[in-house]
Each structure stands twice: as C-alpha cells, then as structure tokens.
N, C-alpha and C positions, 0 to 999 in steps of 0.2 A: 668164357676171356676164361682165361686163368690170371690168379694174382701170382705179383712176380714178390721178388723180393724191397723191404720196406715202403710198403704199400702201392708198389706200383702196381702198374696193369695191363699186363702179353695181351694183345686183339693182332688175333685175325680178318676179314673181310673181306670175302670174292665176291664180285660181281657170277652170272652166270653166264656169258660169255667168255672163255683163254682170254681173248686178241685184248680182253678188259680187265685183265684183274689184274689186282693188287694190292697193297698189306700195309694197314696203317702204322704208322714207326714202334719197329720192337721202343724199350726199355734201352740206352747207351749204344743207341743206332739206328736199321730199316734196317726191312727183308729185302730182300729183289730175289722176284722170279723167272723163270727164263721156263720157257713151253716148246715145246720141241715135237715131231709130227710124225708118229709112227704106224704103221699097215701091219695086218695079224690077222692071220689065215687060222683055221680050223678045220676039217670035217666030217663033225659033228654039230659044233653049232655057234650061233653066234659072240654067246654071251663065253663063251672057251674061248673063243680067239679074243675074245679084249682081255678072258685072263690067262690067258699064254701071252701076247704082247706086254702086259701087267709084268709078269714073272720077268719075262726077260730085258725090256730096262734097267727094271731096280736089282739085276748083276750087277752091270754096272752104274747105277746111277742111284748115285745119294738122295736123302731126300726129298724124295716122290708125295707129292701134299695128294695128287687124284688127273682123272683125268674127263675126260665131254667127247664125247663120240659124235666126230663133223658128219663122217660118213658106214653106210655100212651097200657089201650086194653080195647076191646070193651067186654062185659058181655054178653054171647048169653044161655040160655035155650030155651030148646024145636025148635030150629030154631026161638029164635025170638031176638033177641036185648033187654036186661034186663036194661043197665047202662053200665057207660065210665067210666071205670078208666081212673088217672093221676097220679107218684108219680115223686116228684116236691122236689129240690134241694131251700132250701128259706135259703136269707141270711139276715142278720141281723149285723148290730154293735153295741159293745160291749163299755157299757159305760162306764168313770170312776166315783169312787163309794168314792173314799180319796180325799180329798181335803186338798189341804197346804197348 
C-alpha cells in the first residue's frame, strides 16, 4: 500500500486469474487494466521464453504490471528438444490521456 497526498491511500488488489483482474480506485479516478495474450519461444529454456516475451511486449506497451503463464510447450524434432514455448497473459494499466 502506497501513501498518496493528503492522507489518501493508493491500493491495488489482484485476484489470481487475469480474467478476474481488478483494481481498487486511485484517488481522483479509477485504474483500468487490459490483458493481452502473447506467445514466446526460446531455444534454451522456459524462463528465457518468458523473459524474451516480456522484453518484446515492453518495447511497445507501457505500464506492464505482470504476466500469468497460461501454457507451456516443449518443441521436439527428430526425438530431440528443439525449443520451449510459453503462452502468457500480460497485464498493463491503461493511462488517462484526457486533461481536466
């Protein structure tokens, strides 16, 4: 919990599933989050696939708050592991572009 000006409190609460993601209101408004689905692949590990996917998303999307790994898949060719694929749901907060 972070303190805002004049005794106001900023809070964010997340449920475990991104489909049920919600925020408590901020002072002077309300936060709205969006969830996008991203698939990423690595030749080395699931962890690298996650990191590369998040890195790519943050190149074009601001205010990324977290990700939920929906699925993992090992890629196999001729009996050998050739890659690691993850499907993630990435959450980011939408910003208010209107000025009062």
